[in-house]
N, C-alpha and C positions, 0 to 999 in steps of 0.2 A: 514474444508475448502470446500467451495462450488465447486461442480464439473462443470468445464467449458466444453462447447461443443468443439468438435474438431476444428471447424472453429475459435472459440475464442482462443484456444491454439495456432493455427497457427498464428493468428494475434499477440498474445503475443510474440511468438518467433521471428516473423518478427520485432516487435517493439524493442525487446532486441537487435537484430542484428543492427538495426538503431542506438540504443543507443551506442553500442560498436563502431560503426563507427563515433560516435561524433554527430549524428543527434538527439539530445535530444528533440528538439521541435516536430519533427514528432513522435517520440516515445511517448512523453507525450500525444499527441492527442489520441493515441490508449489506453494508460494506463487510461486516463480520462474516455473514453468510457467503458472500461472493469471494472473500479472501480464502475461505476453506476450499471452495471449488476451483479457484484460480490464484494460487499462491504467488505466481510469477507475474501477475498483471500489475504493472506499475500504476495504472490509472486508479485501480481499486486501492492499492496500498497507499498512494499519496492522498486520496480522498479520505481514507480511513484515518491516516495520521492527522490530517487537518481537523477532522471531527473530534478525535481524541484530544487534540490540543485545545480546541475551543471549549471542550467540556472540562478542561482543567486536569486532564489525565496526561500530563506532560511526559512522565516517565515512559508510558506506553507509546506515546506518539514518537518520542525519541528512539525507542527500541525498534519501532517499525521503520523509521528512516535509516537507522544503522543497518538493519537487516537488508534493506534495499541496496545500500552502498556495498555491503559485504557480498551480496549476490552478484553485483556488477564486477567487483574486484575478483571474485572467485572464478569468473569466466574469462577474465582478461589476464590474470596473473598466473600463468602456468609455465612450466618448464624453466628456462633460464630467467624469465621475467619475475618468477616467484621468489622475491627476497623480502626480508623483514623490513627493509627501508621502504619498499614500495607499498607495504601495508600501512605504514605510518604516514 
């Protein structure tokens, strides 16, 4: 996981608090910004997917979750482990 700066962690926590208060639109703005800076950060991606889902943008939420799963598989399925059955 990419190391976020303290400023970015503070922004992430503030966005999560906004999300908990039901302000998913404001939280999503922050998650989108952080996702550009830290595309491999699972905390950001999962929070972003949750906000998208709650905003009714389910296709985007699903795509975010599929992307996370793909990234995990891409790092673990290499060499002889990389088979079509493993990807399904």
